C-alpha distance (Angstrom), angle and dihedral (degrees) to the residues before:
residue distance angle dihedral
M1 . . .
S2 3.80 . .
L3 3.79 119.5 .
L4 3.87 88.1 -155.5
S5 3.75 135.7 -2.1
A6 3.74 136.6 -175.3
S7 3.81 120.7 -149.1
R8 3.85 120.1 -163.6
T9 3.77 90.3 -35.6
T10 3.76 122.2 -175.5
F11 3.77 129.1 -176.8
R12 3.85 128.3 -168.3
H13 3.79 123.8 174.7
P14 3.81 109.4 -123.2
A15 3.74 92.5 -121.2
M16 3.83 96.1 46.2
P17 3.83 125.6 82.9
D18 3.71 97.2 -147.0
D19 3.76 135.9 54.8
L20 3.80 117.2 -95.9
F21 3.78 87.5 -148.8
S22 3.73 133.7 -18.4
D23 3.83 142.3 -163.5
V24 3.73 92.9 21.9
T25 3.78 114.4 176.0
F26 3.75 128.9 177.1
H27 3.89 144.4 124.2
I28 3.79 131.0 -142.7
S29 3.78 117.0 -149.8
P30 3.91 130.0 -166.7
G31 3.81 112.3 -73.3
D32 3.76 94.5 16.9
R33 3.76 117.7 153.2
I34 3.76 106.2 -159.4
A35 3.81 130.1 178.3
L36 3.88 113.6 -157.2
V37 3.89 105.8 -155.2
G38 3.73 135.3 173.6
P39 3.71 142.4 111.1
N40 3.81 127.8 -53.5
G41 3.76 107.8 -80.9
A42 3.81 97.0 18.4
G43 3.83 91.1 117.3
K44 3.73 105.6 -100.8
T45 3.92 94.9 138.0
T46 3.82 89.2 44.6
L47 3.77 89.4 53.4
L48 3.85 89.3 52.5
K49 3.81 89.1 52.4
L50 3.81 89.9 53.2
M51 3.77 90.3 52.7
T52 3.80 90.1 53.4
G53 3.82 94.0 46.5
E54 3.85 91.7 -118.5
L55 3.84 85.0 120.2
E56 3.72 131.8 31.8
P57 3.81 125.2 -140.3
T58 3.72 119.8 -107.5
E59 3.83 89.2 -137.5
G60 3.77 132.3 0.5
A61 3.78 128.0 28.4
I62 3.77 145.5 -84.7
V63 3.78 110.9 -153.3
R64 3.83 119.4 -165.6
Q65 3.67 126.4 -167.1
R66 3.85 111.4 -102.9
G67 3.75 110.0 -90.1
L68 3.79 94.0 11.6
L69 3.78 112.7 164.7
V70 3.74 113.5 -148.2
A71 3.91 121.6 -172.4
T72 3.80 127.2 -163.3
M73 3.82 130.7 175.1
D74 3.87 88.4 -118.7
Q75 3.84 88.1 66.7
V76 3.75 93.1 58.5
S77 3.90 99.2 39.3
E78 3.85 99.2 100.5
A79 3.74 125.4 75.6
P80 3.80 138.3 153.0
S81 3.83 107.0 -97.3
D82 3.78 93.0 -125.7
R83 3.92 93.8 52.1
S84 3.75 113.0 106.3
L85 3.75 122.5 -111.5
L86 3.87 91.9 -114.4
A87 3.86 92.7 44.4
H88 3.81 90.7 53.8
V89 3.74 94.5 49.0
T90 3.88 92.2 49.4
A91 3.83 94.6 40.5
A92 3.74 94.5 106.6
E93 3.78 95.6 35.1
P94 3.79 132.7 101.6
E95 3.81 114.8 -98.4
G96 3.91 112.2 -84.1
A97 3.93 94.8 34.6
E98 3.79 93.2 113.8
W99 3.80 94.7 99.0
R100 3.85 90.7 55.5
A101 3.82 91.4 46.2
A102 3.71 90.4 48.3
M103 3.90 92.9 53.3
V104 3.80 90.4 49.9
L105 3.71 92.7 49.4
E106 3.72 90.5 50.7
G107 3.72 91.6 51.2
L108 3.78 92.7 50.9
G109 3.85 91.4 52.6
L110 3.78 100.9 -96.2
P111 3.80 104.5 118.9
A112 3.80 128.0 -160.7
T113 3.82 92.3 -91.5
L114 3.86 88.9 69.4
H115 3.85 97.7 44.2
D116 3.90 92.4 90.6
A117 3.77 93.4 42.2
P118 3.94 111.5 119.2
W119 3.75 111.7 -109.2
G120 3.78 91.0 -121.8
T121 3.77 92.5 62.8
L122 3.87 97.8 53.3
S123 3.81 122.0 102.5
A124 3.79 122.2 -114.6
G125 3.85 91.1 -103.6
Q126 3.83 90.1 50.7
R127 3.76 93.1 49.1
S128 3.81 90.1 49.3
R129 3.73 90.7 53.3
A130 3.73 93.7 45.7
M131 3.77 91.8 52.2
L132 3.81 88.0 50.8
A133 3.85 87.5 51.6
A134 3.84 90.6 52.3
L135 3.83 89.8 52.6
L136 3.83 94.0 48.0
V137 3.80 94.0 53.7
S138 3.86 95.7 41.2
P139 3.80 116.7 114.8
A140 3.79 94.5 -118.7
D141 3.81 130.3 141.6
L142 3.87 92.9 -148.9
L143 3.93 122.5 34.0
L144 3.92 117.5 -162.3
L145 3.73 109.4 -159.2
D146 3.85 115.1 -168.5
E147 3.82 109.9 -165.8
P148 3.85 95.6 -28.4
T149 3.72 96.5 175.6
N150 3.81 100.6 50.3
H151 3.86 92.0 104.2
L152 3.76 99.8 29.8
D153 3.71 126.5 106.5
A154 3.77 124.0 -143.7
E155 3.74 94.5 -84.8
G156 3.87 92.5 46.7
R157 3.85 90.8 49.8
S158 3.78 91.5 48.2
W159 3.80 90.6 48.7
L160 3.82 90.6 50.6
E161 3.82 93.8 48.6
A162 3.92 88.2 54.4
W163 3.77 93.8 43.1
L164 3.86 101.2 51.4
P165 3.83 97.4 60.6
Q166 3.82 89.0 58.1
Q167 3.75 93.8 58.2
E168 3.90 123.7 96.4
A169 3.74 93.8 -151.0
A170 3.90 119.0 96.6
I171 3.80 112.1 -113.7
V172 3.80 132.4 -147.1
L173 3.81 111.7 -174.8
V174 3.71 129.9 -174.0
S175 3.79 110.6 -157.4
H176 3.74 142.0 145.9
D177 3.75 91.1 -160.0
R178 3.87 102.1 112.9
A179 3.79 96.3 -166.3
F180 3.80 91.6 48.9
I181 3.78 93.4 48.5
E182 3.89 90.1 51.1
A183 3.78 89.9 51.8
A184 3.81 99.8 40.4
A185 3.75 111.6 34.1
S186 3.85 132.3 67.9
R187 3.85 96.3 177.1
I188 3.80 129.1 43.5
F189 3.75 126.7 -151.1
E190 3.84 109.1 -166.5
L191 3.82 115.5 -160.7
R192 3.88 108.4 -166.7
R193 3.74 132.9 149.7
G194 3.71 95.1 -8.2
T195 3.80 94.7 -52.5
L196 3.78 129.5 102.7
T197 3.88 117.1 -147.2
V198 3.80 120.2 -168.3
H199 3.87 117.4 -146.3
E200 3.77 116.1 -165.8
G201 3.78 97.8 -148.3
D202 3.78 144.2 53.5
Y203 3.77 127.3 -68.4
A204 3.88 93.7 -87.8
Y205 3.78 90.5 52.3
F206 3.81 89.0 46.8
R207 3.81 93.3 53.1
E208 3.80 91.8 48.2
A209 3.81 91.1 45.5
K210 3.70 93.1 48.7
A211 3.85 93.3 48.2
L212 3.81 88.1 50.1
A213 3.75 93.0 48.7
D214 3.90 90.0 49.3
R215 3.85 89.3 51.5
Q216 3.84 92.8 46.9
A217 3.82 90.7 47.7
W218 3.80 93.1 52.6
S219 3.80 91.2 42.9
A220 3.79 90.4 52.7
F221 3.78 91.6 46.0
E222 3.70 96.1 48.4
G223 3.94 92.5 42.3
Q224 3.90 89.0 53.0
Q225 3.78 90.2 47.4
R226 3.84 92.6 50.7
R227 3.80 94.5 47.7
H228 3.92 90.4 46.7
E229 3.82 91.4 49.9
A230 3.86 91.5 44.2
A231 3.80 92.6 50.2
S232 3.81 92.8 44.4
R233 3.94 90.6 50.6
A234 3.82 89.9 49.8
A235 3.79 91.8 48.6
A236 3.79 90.1 49.9
K237 3.77 91.7 50.8
R238 3.87 90.7 49.6
T239 3.81 89.1 50.1
A240 3.82 91.4 51.3
L241 3.81 88.4 47.0
A242 3.82 91.6 51.9
Q243 3.78 89.5 54.3
D244 3.82 90.3 52.5
V245 3.81 93.5 46.3
A246 3.77 92.9 49.1
K247 3.80 88.2 64.4
A248 3.90 107.8 92.7
P249 3.71 117.3 -145.8
K250 3.80 116.0 -100.6
G251 3.74 119.0 -119.3
P252 3.77 140.6 64.6
G253 3.73 117.6 -58.9
L254 3.85 95.2 8.1
G255 3.76 97.4 122.0
D256 3.79 147.1 -75.4
K257 3.93 113.7 -68.9
S258 3.84 87.1 -135.9
F259 3.72 92.2 61.8
Y260 3.99 91.3 56.8
K261 3.78 90.0 45.0
A262 3.85 91.1 54.1
K263 3.74 90.8 45.5
A264 3.86 90.5 48.1
A265 3.89 90.1 49.3
K266 3.83 90.3 56.7
V267 3.83 90.4 51.2
E268 3.81 91.3 47.9
K269 3.79 90.3 49.3
S270 3.80 90.3 56.1
A271 3.90 87.7 49.4
K272 3.85 88.5 55.3
I273 3.77 93.2 47.3
L274 3.75 89.0 53.3
Q275 3.80 92.8 47.8
A276 3.77 91.3 47.7
R277 3.75 91.0 49.3
A278 3.85 89.7 54.1
E279 3.84 90.8 48.0
R280 3.88 93.9 47.3
E281 3.73 95.7 56.1
P282 3.73 109.6 103.9
E283 3.78 110.6 -104.4
A284 3.72 116.2 -115.6
P285 3.80 108.8 -139.2
K286 3.71 117.9 -119.1
P287 3.84 109.8 -110.8
V288 3.87 113.2 -111.6
L289 3.77 113.0 -124.1
D290 3.82 122.5 -165.3
D291 3.78 113.4 -130.1
A292 3.80 112.1 -100.8
I293 3.63 123.0 -135.6
P294 3.82 106.1 -95.1
V295 3.76 126.8 -120.9
L296 3.76 96.0 -94.6
D297 3.79 123.5 -140.0
W298 3.85 105.2 -125.2
G299 3.79 92.8 -168.3
F300 3.76 90.4 114.8
M301 3.80 89.2 62.6
R302 3.86 118.5 92.6
R303 3.77 114.7 -128.0
S304 3.79 114.8 -118.1
G305 3.77 127.6 -146.3
E306 3.81 124.1 -86.6
L307 3.86 91.8 -91.8
P308 3.83 109.3 34.5
L309 3.89 94.9 170.4
A310 3.71 136.8 30.7
V311 3.86 123.4 176.5
M312 3.80 118.3 -168.6
G313 3.79 127.8 -171.7
L314 3.77 100.6 -26.0
A315 3.77 119.5 -178.0
K316 3.83 129.4 177.4
A317 3.77 134.7 177.7
Y318 3.80 136.6 163.6
G319 3.77 105.6 -146.0
D320 3.80 106.5 -55.4
R321 3.72 94.1 -14.4
G322 3.83 109.5 96.2
L323 3.78 117.6 -162.8
F324 3.68 104.2 -178.1
E325 3.89 140.1 -25.1
G326 3.71 135.6 -171.4
L327 3.73 90.2 22.8
S328 3.83 113.9 166.6
F329 3.83 135.2 164.0
D330 3.70 143.1 142.1
L331 3.77 127.9 -136.2
G332 3.83 120.2 -152.2
R333 3.77 127.1 -155.3
G334 3.78 108.3 -80.5
E335 3.85 94.9 14.8
R336 3.87 120.0 132.0
L337 3.78 114.1 -152.8
A338 3.76 119.9 -168.1
V339 3.82 112.5 -156.6
L340 3.85 109.0 -150.0
G341 3.70 133.6 -174.1
N342 3.88 143.1 113.7
N343 3.81 123.7 -74.4
G344 3.76 110.3 -70.0
A345 3.83 94.0 24.1
G346 3.84 91.3 117.6
K347 3.74 102.6 -103.2
T348 3.82 94.7 138.5
T349 3.76 92.0 39.5
L350 3.84 89.4 57.1
I351 3.90 89.7 51.3
R352 3.84 88.9 50.8
I353 3.74 92.7 48.3
L354 3.86 91.6 49.6
L355 3.76 87.7 51.8
G356 3.89 92.3 49.3
L357 3.87 90.7 -116.1
E358 3.82 89.5 119.0
T359 3.82 132.8 30.2
P360 3.78 120.3 -127.6
D361 3.84 118.7 -130.0
V362 3.85 89.8 -132.6
G363 3.85 133.4 3.6
E364 3.71 139.5 40.4
V365 3.84 140.3 -97.6
V366 3.84 113.6 -150.6
W367 3.82 119.1 -170.3
G368 3.78 111.5 -153.0
H369 3.86 132.1 -132.6
G370 3.78 112.6 -52.7
A371 3.78 95.4 -2.6
Q372 3.81 112.6 153.5
P373 3.88 110.8 -177.6
G374 3.70 122.1 -156.0
W375 3.85 124.9 -165.7
F376 3.77 135.4 -143.4
G377 3.87 109.6 -171.4
Q378 3.80 125.0 -162.7
E379 3.87 94.1 -113.6
A380 3.88 95.5 38.2
E381 3.77 88.0 -112.6
Q382 3.88 91.1 169.8
L383 3.72 95.0 66.3
D384 3.83 125.1 93.2
P385 3.76 105.6 -126.6
A386 3.76 95.4 -157.0
L387 3.84 93.2 57.8
S388 3.73 128.1 75.4
A389 3.81 124.6 -104.6
L390 3.72 90.5 -105.0
S391 3.81 93.7 46.8
N392 3.75 91.2 52.6
L393 3.83 89.8 56.0
L394 3.74 95.7 44.7
A395 3.79 88.8 52.5
V396 3.94 88.9 69.9
R397 3.84 98.1 33.2
P398 3.84 125.3 12.2
D399 3.69 95.5 -142.8
Q400 3.85 107.2 117.8
A401 3.84 97.2 178.2
R402 3.87 92.9 54.9
A403 3.79 90.1 42.4
R404 3.79 95.8 51.4
L405 3.79 90.4 45.2
L406 3.71 94.1 52.3
L407 3.86 92.6 45.8
A408 3.78 90.2 50.8
C409 3.83 91.4 49.2
L410 3.77 89.5 52.4
R411 3.86 86.5 56.9
L412 3.88 93.3 -103.1
R413 3.76 98.5 124.9
G414 3.84 140.2 163.8
D415 3.78 118.5 -9.4
R416 3.82 91.6 0.0
A417 3.76 87.5 80.7
F418 3.86 89.4 64.8
Q419 3.87 96.0 46.2
P420 3.76 118.3 108.3
V421 3.77 111.6 -101.5
G422 3.80 91.2 -131.7
T423 3.84 90.3 64.2
M424 3.84 95.5 51.1
S425 3.68 129.5 98.8
A426 3.88 120.8 -102.8
G427 3.80 91.9 -102.4
E428 3.85 92.2 49.8
R429 3.82 90.4 49.2
A430 3.76 90.9 51.7
K431 3.78 92.0 52.8
V432 3.75 90.5 51.1
A433 3.74 91.5 49.2
L434 3.74 93.0 50.3
A435 3.76 93.0 47.0
R436 3.80 90.1 50.0
L437 3.85 92.5 49.9
L438 3.85 92.6 48.4
L439 3.83 90.8 52.6
S440 3.85 94.5 46.1
G441 3.81 95.6 80.4
A442 3.65 93.5 -122.2
N443 3.88 111.8 162.3
V444 3.72 96.2 -166.0
L445 3.88 115.6 51.5
L446 3.87 120.9 -158.1
L447 3.74 105.1 -167.1
D448 3.84 119.5 -173.9
E449 3.88 107.3 -168.2
P450 3.79 95.7 -35.6
T451 3.76 94.8 175.5
N452 3.70 98.9 56.2
H453 3.87 110.5 122.7
L454 3.78 91.1 5.5
D455 3.82 117.5 127.2
L456 3.86 121.7 -121.8
D457 3.83 94.0 -100.8
T458 3.87 92.9 52.9
R459 3.76 91.5 46.4
E460 3.81 92.5 54.9
A461 3.80 90.7 45.2
I462 3.80 92.3 50.7
E463 3.76 88.0 50.8
A464 3.67 92.7 53.1
T465 3.84 91.7 48.8
L466 3.82 96.2 48.5
A467 3.80 87.3 49.3
T468 3.78 87.9 69.0
Y469 3.86 94.3 40.8
P470 3.89 108.5 116.7
G471 3.84 96.6 -158.8
A472 3.82 133.0 80.3
I473 3.83 124.6 -85.1
V474 3.82 132.9 -154.8
L475 3.87 105.8 -167.1
V476 3.78 132.2 -170.6
S477 3.79 110.9 -172.4
H478 3.92 142.6 140.1
D479 3.78 90.8 -155.4
Q480 3.77 101.7 107.5
R481 3.85 93.8 -168.0
F482 3.78 90.1 51.8
I483 3.75 93.3 49.3
E484 3.84 90.7 49.4
A485 3.74 92.7 51.2
I486 3.78 97.3 47.8
A487 3.87 113.0 22.6
T488 3.79 122.3 91.6
R489 3.91 92.7 -178.6
T490 3.81 137.9 4.0
L491 3.79 136.7 -137.9
T492 3.91 116.7 -159.1
L493 3.74 120.7 -154.8
G494 3.81 120.6 -158.7
S495 3.77 119.0 -113.9
P496 3.75 125.2 -129.1
E497 3.77 92.3 -174.3
R498 3.85 97.9 73.6
């Protein structure tokens, strides 16, 4: 029996003329592990809200099993600032559940030393992990996880991958972390261009099936086009032949003109039959392809020296909490360094020190000849929220054509380019920040979690673009696939949090 099912469900925002999605049909059974994937703006979060009952469909129906308990992270996001972390996580739990909550918190990188910390003193990342912990220990039949790995380090993600299969509750997760989806999901719901497609299989099967479907769609379209063109050419030839046949030979005794006209009419009739046959064949729709990021001309970027960055003997601590010491490394032109480590190891602090936004306790950062660093922060701090996406880009390079093209290729099209950045979603702001950075001319990119909030299509497009980038990169990311695609070497920082 299904826990929840959708039947021909359509949703349209009241202020929008078109449906966000339509005719959506699926079911969720006990024990399901479902990944809901699709581009930013396709309606994934809206669909989750329809599942909880927070929103109602415009048409169709969402049917829930009687007494179904559905839990989301939004339902556990608020807490008094003086309530302890552990008390917040167990607030909705039966008495005596503290041991299970403590185990989950430990697995997510929040050790016992933090359990009594007041909620108001926790960082944004710690709160996010605490809300995930509260969701995981809730007595729900259906868990809805929206980007659960955004603030998890490699150990936390591995722990979550191992934990989820042991739970009785069905799970629907929205994630852009390809490695996590591969490990955690056994069914894939793809929401794209207003349509939901259900794939019965894991992410690897989904990718293979999608590639096969794309090839079959192109084959059907091209075959139909060839048959239509061949029939049209044959009909045109018959029509030309009919015109020739209609011409009676000149001269005495060579036949009646009516005879040749009748013969020409028969040929013309066969031409019409061929043309009608071509027109009757069902038209195969042309497959829709998203624009790929173009191979950019990096001629506007100034070349740096052979060694754009040297770090010597860095140390940094906050009070008694030491992050790193004796840290030294060089970065050559064209090298891509991935900085790894658990949450709290100092990865973002290192980026800020490299940029001069924080001062090391000991050590030195030396930028080489011609080095021009550019920064992507986790919260897109470098953007002006009052300006549109396009204006933010033009502020660094007055090249409107290139700016519009890059925004479009990052799936930010049409009027969205003129929308104030402050009103955009997190994923859209990340796209604007990345486009701005790529246009800036920076020859050393400092990227702090650049793929957070980005959909799978955009992540792969960014990987393709950075593969052609001739400068150096220092990268902080928990996206294993992104690291594998970009990094040429790694640097691992120790973590005081675990």
